[in-house]
N, C-alpha and C positions, 0 to 999 in steps of 0.2 A: 549758636555759632560753633563751627567745627573747632575741635581742640587744637588742631594744627595751625589755625589762624591766630598765631600769637608771636609777636616780635619783641624780644627783650633788648633794650638799649644797654650797651656796655661802654665803659671808658677804655680806650686803647691809646697807646703811645707808639706811633709808627714813625721811625726816623726823627725822633725828638719832637714830633708834631702831635697835638691832641687830635684824636679822631673819634668818631661815633661808630661803635660796633653794633651790628645788627645780627642778633642771634635768633635763629628760628629753625624749625623742621622744614626741610625742603618741600615745597608745594608749587605746582605749576602756575597758579595765580600769583603767588608771592614772587616766585622766580621771574615772572614776566614783568611785573610792576617795578621790581627793584632796579631793573636796568634803566629805568627812566630817571633815577636820581643822578645828580651831577657828580662827576668824578668818582663814581662808585668803583670799588676795587675789592679784590679778594685777598685775605691774609691766610697763608698756609700755617703760620705759627699759631694763630688764634682760631683758625678754622671757621671764619665768618666773614661776611662782607663788611666793608667800612667806607666812610666818606669823611672828608675833612670837617673838623668841628667848626661850627658857626651857628648862631641863632637862626639864620636864614635856612641852613640845611636841616636843623631840628624841626623848624616849622614845616618844611617840605615833606619830611618823613611823616609827620602827623597828618598833614593834608592829603598826601598820596594814599595812605592806607585807611583813611576814615571810612568806616562802614564795611571795610574788608577784613581788617585784622586789628586785634587789640594790642596797643603799644604799651608794653610793661616798662615803666620808667623808675620802678622802685630802686633798682641798683644804681641807675644813672644819676638820679637827683639826690638820693640818699636822705638821711635824717640826721640832724645834729644831735649826737648823744654825748657831747663833751660835758665833763663835770664843771659846773660853774661854781667854783669855790672862791668866795670873796675874801681872798687873803692877799696881802702884798707880797710880791716876789722880789727876791734879791739875787740877781744873776751876775754879781761881780766876780764870783768864783770862775765863771766861764773864761773871762779874759785874763784872770790872774793865775790860772793853773799852768803848770809846766807840762808840755806835750812833747813826745819824741820827735826826732827829725823826720820830715816827710809824712807826718801824721795828718790825715785828712780830718778836718773838723766839720761839724754840721753847718750848713748855710745859716747865715744870720736870720733869714726869713723864717727858718724853722723855729728858732728861739723866739722870735717875735710872735709867731702864731700861737705858741704855747702860752706866752704871756697874755695875749689877747683873749685866749680861751679861759684864762684865769685858772690854769692848772696849779696845783700846790708846788712848793719848792722841791719837795722830794720827788714828785712825779716828773718835773722838768729835768732834774738831774738824772733820773733813771732812763727817761726817754732819750736824752742826749747821749748818755753812755751806751745804750743799746744800739742806737742808730749809728753812732760813730764806729762801733765794732763791725756793723754791717758794711758801711761804705769803705772801711779799711780792709775788709776781706776782699773787696773788689777795688783794690788800690789804683789799678791802671785803667779802670773803667769810668766813664762819665755816668753819674748816678741816674741821669735822666734817660739813659739807654737800657737800663736794667728792666727785666720783665718778670712775669710770674715764675718762669722756670729758674731764673737766677735766685729768686727768693726761696724757692723750694730747695735748691742746692745748698743755700746757706743754712736753712733749717736742718737739713741732713747733717751738715757740718756740726751744728750745735748738738744734735742728738749723739753723734759720734764722740763728742767731747763730754758726754754724760751730763749735760746741763739739765737742770730741773725743768719740769713742765711749766712752772711759774715763770722762770727766766725766758723760756722759749716763747710763751704767750706774750710776755711783755716786749720781747724783741719784735714779734709780729706786729704788735700795736704801734711800736715806734716807727716801723717801716711803713705801715699803712697810713700813719699820721702824715708822713711826708708826701706820699703819692696821692692820697685821697683828700687831705685837708690843705696842705701847703700848695700842692699843684692843682687843687680844685677838681678832683675826679672821684667823687664819692663811690665807695664800694668797688673800686677798680680791682682790688685783690680779695673780693668777697669769697672766691672759690679756694683760697689758700687753706689747706688743711691744718687744723690745730691738734696738738696732743690732748688726750683726755685729761680732764681736770682731776688731780689727785684728791682722794677723799681721806685725808689724814685726820685722825682724832687728836684733839688738843691734849697736851701734856699738863697734868694738874698736880699741884702740891697738896699734901694733906694740911689740915688746920695746924697741926703741931709743927710741920715743916715751915709753914708761913710765919708762925711766931718765932721760930729759930732765926729765920732770915731777918725779920724786923729787929730782933734783939742782938743781932751781930752786925749792925751798921756802925759806921765810924763816929757819927755825931748826931745831934738832934735834927739837923737839917736832912740828913740822909734817912734818918728814921721816919721823919714825916713824909718824905717822898715815897718810900716803900709802903708805909702804912696807907697812904692815900691811894696809891695804885691798886692795892688789894681791897681796901674797905669801900671804895667807890666804884671800882671796875672800869675806871677811865683808861683811855689809851695814853701812851707816852706823849704823843703830839698834843693831846688835849691837856695833859698835866702841865707842860711847859708854857702853854698859852693861858693858864689860869691867872686871873688877876685877883687882887685882894678883895675887890668888891663882889667876886663870884662866890665867896664863902658866906652862906646865910646861916649864922649860928642860931638865930631865932627859930627858924623853921627846920633846922638841921638838914639843909639841902646844899648841894653844890650846883651852880649853874654852868653848863658847858655851852659856850657860845660858838656858833658857826663850826660845829663839829663836822665829821665826815659826811659828805653829801650836802653841806651847807645847811645843817639842821641844828637848831638850838634844842637843848633838853636839860632836865634836872636829874641828878642822882643823889643817893643818900650820903649823909655825913656821919661818921662814927664819933660817938662821944669821947672815946679814948684818943682818937686821932685829933679831935678838937683841942683837948687838953695839951697834947704835944705841940700842936700848931701855935698855941698861945705862948708856950715856953720858947719855941723857935722864933716867934715874931719879936719878943722882947730882946732876944740875943742878937738876931741878924738884921732886924729892922728893914725888911724889903719895902720898896717905895711904890712900885706899880704892879709888877708881876709877883705872884705868890713866892715863886722860886727864881732868884736872879743870880746872874754871874758876878764876876768881880767888879765890873764897872756899871752895874745896874741894868744890863740887858737881860733878856730872858735866858733861862738856864738852857744849856745845850743838850740836845737829844742824846748825843753820844755819851755825855757825862752821866745821864740817867741810866743808860744801859750798863755802863761800866760799874757804877756803884751798886746796882742791883745784883749784877753778876758777882762782884766782890763779896757782897753780903752772903750770897749762897755758898761761896768758897769758905768764908769764915765760919759758916754754920756747919761745914763739913757734909754738905749734901752731895749725893752722887750725881744729881741732875744739874745741868747748867741752867741757872735761873735767869729768866728774861722778864722785862716789864709786862709783856703780853701773857706770860705764864701766870702772872698774878691776876690779870683780868680773867683768864680762863678759870682760875681757882675761885675767884669771887662768884662767878656765875654758877659753877658746879656746887659750891657749898650752899648757896641760896636754894638751889634746886633740891639738894639733899635735906635741907631744913623744911621743905614743904612749900616754898614760895611758888606762886603761880607762874607758869612759863611766860605768860603775857606781861606780867610785871617785870620779869627779868629782861625781856625784850626791850621794854621801855627804858630801863636803867642802862642797858648797854647801847641803846641807840640803833638797834637793828631794824631794817625796813620790814622784815617779815619774821614770824615765829619759826619759819623753816630754817633760818640761819641759827636761831637760838636752840632749836631741837637737837643740835649736835651734842649738847651737854647731857642729854638723856643717855647717851652712849657711854659716858664715863662716870656718871653719878652712881655712888654705891647704893642709893635708894632704889635704883632700877634693878638691882640684883639681890637685894637683901632678902626678898621673899622666896627666892629660888633655892631649893634644897639640892646641894651637890649630890649626885648619885653615889659617889664614893663614900659619903658620910651617912648615907641612908642605911638603916638597919634591915630593911626588907629587901 
């Protein structure tokens, strides 16, 4: 079949109406047949033919070009790549927050779709925040009239504000979620350009610095939190979801349930940390979660971040210490001690060793055998 005989279906929004875009290289056979489609029209903005969306019109497109052209529906029908994280979501913050006068909030259906897709609480907050920044940039516009060029203009605005690549990518994801998931037009903004992903190396503490942080916590509860973050390599979100039953002192393991990507896994439990946990348990008497707030609910993620940072300040470290920095340090120190990369991958819960390989760039064992030319006698 000739390479030119290829028609790609695209989602278009013309005058607030869903339309089927037909993108192809001009060819006399295709050009002649396309005029037979009902209500076919040309869009100068999108540089392609289109016709009103309906199942009947979709069927007519496939029937008309059967045996003549290949209909590429990959962009049109899309694939559901949403993360199915089986966690309860609490969106009371959405209605309880204070917003400025004339502030445009995201449609309720947007929030409902995020919940139905079972996105995590943090992801919902981030998506809502990013999407509302976008719709308030176009405060006087109906969001259903905005197109690819409007999205590109907004991205340029974020770049001029020196926003990080991660923030820009999340903003694009939040925008795509509305038009492609909520409005039911998969891959409508597939062609939107994204900034290159930054390849930053993790910041790692030395073993001595970690011990200083642990020893400069305010109480036994804080000490256990910092020790556990480092000695098991768990994420902050995983730590606050730990239950008493997740600590297996017989096998010296910690069970991480429904972690990132809805995966269960085990990681190692430190003997020294276990001793501290027993002292902590007798004093604080948690009931359900390993670390609980004042009225028995799970410990707040912000509180974990603050206590870790405060311990770093008390230890007089020049670096701002974060929970994730302790996770990076755990992985790096294991690698330096000769632990197999595959084992570290399993402990961290990475899908691939490619993600874990980043620690080879910061482990001192990667450089110890290299002789510095300035120190060479020859």
